[in-house]
DOZA-828162 format. One record per residue (C-alpha): residue number from 0; x, y, z. Coordinates in Angstrom, 1 decimal, always signed. Layout:
<sites>
<site num="NUM" X="X" Y="Y" Z="Z"/>
...
</sites>
This chain:
<sites>
<site num="0" X="-10.2" Y="-222.1" Z="-130.6"/>
<site num="1" X="-8.7" Y="-219.4" Z="-128.3"/>
<site num="2" X="-5.1" Y="-220.2" Z="-129.2"/>
<site num="3" X="-4.4" Y="-217.1" Z="-131.3"/>
<site num="4" X="-7.4" Y="-215.1" Z="-130.3"/>
<site num="5" X="-7.2" Y="-212.7" Z="-127.4"/>
<site num="6" X="-10.4" Y="-212.1" Z="-125.5"/>
<site num="7" X="-11.6" Y="-210.4" Z="-122.4"/>
<site num="8" X="-15.1" Y="-210.9" Z="-120.9"/>
<site num="9" X="-15.8" Y="-207.3" Z="-119.9"/>
<site num="10" X="-19.2" Y="-207.9" Z="-118.4"/>
<site num="11" X="-21.0" Y="-211.1" Z="-117.5"/>
<site num="12" X="-24.7" Y="-210.6" Z="-118.1"/>
<site num="13" X="-26.1" Y="-214.0" Z="-117.4"/>
<site num="14" X="-26.3" Y="-217.8" Z="-117.9"/>
<site num="15" X="-28.9" Y="-219.0" Z="-120.4"/>
<site num="16" X="-28.4" Y="-222.8" Z="-119.7"/>
<site num="17" X="-26.0" Y="-225.3" Z="-118.3"/>
<site num="18" X="-24.9" Y="-228.6" Z="-119.8"/>
<site num="19" X="-24.3" Y="-231.9" Z="-117.9"/>
<site num="20" X="-20.5" Y="-231.4" Z="-118.1"/>
<site num="21" X="-20.6" Y="-228.0" Z="-116.4"/>
<site num="22" X="-20.3" Y="-225.9" Z="-119.6"/>
<site num="23" X="-22.6" Y="-222.9" Z="-119.6"/>
<site num="24" X="-24.3" Y="-221.0" Z="-122.5"/>
<site num="25" X="-23.8" Y="-217.4" Z="-121.5"/>
<site num="26" X="-24.6" Y="-213.8" Z="-122.6"/>
<site num="27" X="-21.6" Y="-211.6" Z="-122.0"/>
<site num="28" X="-19.9" Y="-208.5" Z="-123.3"/>
<site num="29" X="-16.6" Y="-209.6" Z="-124.8"/>
<site num="30" X="-13.7" Y="-207.7" Z="-126.3"/>
<site num="31" X="-12.0" Y="-209.7" Z="-129.1"/>
<site num="32" X="-8.4" Y="-208.9" Z="-130.0"/>
<site num="33" X="-8.5" Y="-205.6" Z="-128.1"/>
<site num="34" X="-11.4" Y="-204.4" Z="-130.2"/>
<site num="35" X="-14.6" Y="-202.7" Z="-129.0"/>
<site num="36" X="-16.7" Y="-205.0" Z="-126.9"/>
<site num="37" X="-19.8" Y="-206.7" Z="-128.4"/>
<site num="38" X="-22.6" Y="-208.8" Z="-127.0"/>
<site num="39" X="-21.6" Y="-212.5" Z="-127.2"/>
<site num="40" X="-23.6" Y="-215.7" Z="-126.8"/>
<site num="41" X="-21.6" Y="-219.0" Z="-126.6"/>
<site num="42" X="-20.8" Y="-222.0" Z="-124.5"/>
<site num="43" X="-18.0" Y="-221.7" Z="-122.0"/>
<site num="44" X="-16.1" Y="-224.3" Z="-119.9"/>
<site num="45" X="-16.4" Y="-223.8" Z="-116.2"/>
<site num="46" X="-13.0" Y="-222.0" Z="-116.0"/>
<site num="47" X="-13.7" Y="-219.9" Z="-119.1"/>
<site num="48" X="-10.5" Y="-221.2" Z="-120.7"/>
<site num="49" X="-12.3" Y="-223.1" Z="-123.5"/>
<site num="50" X="-15.3" Y="-221.9" Z="-125.6"/>
<site num="51" X="-17.6" Y="-223.2" Z="-128.2"/>
<site num="52" X="-18.7" Y="-221.5" Z="-131.4"/>
<site num="53" X="-20.9" Y="-218.5" Z="-130.8"/>
<site num="54" X="-22.6" Y="-215.4" Z="-132.1"/>
<site num="55" X="-21.4" Y="-211.8" Z="-131.5"/>
<site num="56" X="-23.8" Y="-208.9" Z="-131.9"/>
<site num="57" X="-23.4" Y="-205.1" Z="-132.0"/>
<site num="58" X="-25.5" Y="-202.8" Z="-129.9"/>
<site num="59" X="-27.7" Y="-202.1" Z="-132.9"/>
<site num="60" X="-28.2" Y="-205.8" Z="-133.6"/>
<site num="61" X="-29.1" Y="-206.4" Z="-129.9"/>
<site num="62" X="-31.7" Y="-203.6" Z="-130.1"/>
<site num="63" X="-33.1" Y="-205.2" Z="-133.3"/>
<site num="64" X="-33.2" Y="-208.7" Z="-131.8"/>
<site num="65" X="-35.0" Y="-207.3" Z="-128.7"/>
<site num="66" X="-37.5" Y="-205.6" Z="-131.1"/>
<site num="67" X="-38.0" Y="-208.9" Z="-133.0"/>
<site num="68" X="-38.5" Y="-210.9" Z="-129.8"/>
<site num="69" X="-40.9" Y="-208.4" Z="-128.3"/>
<site num="70" X="-43.7" Y="-210.0" Z="-130.3"/>
<site num="71" X="-42.9" Y="-213.6" Z="-129.3"/>
</sites>
């Protein structure tokens, strides 16, 4: 997946879970193709060279998600 996509993890926020093969589901701030960084949730290989499909969220979307989860 990362063949033509340039990415930089600008801030590692935390690990949400870890699979049996060492892959971790993480929350990070990531800059994709030299664009403004966004919050990103996805699975990463131990060396962060390979990644699974994920979700990127803007600052506004994270604020809304936090608001929605506040009642859970």
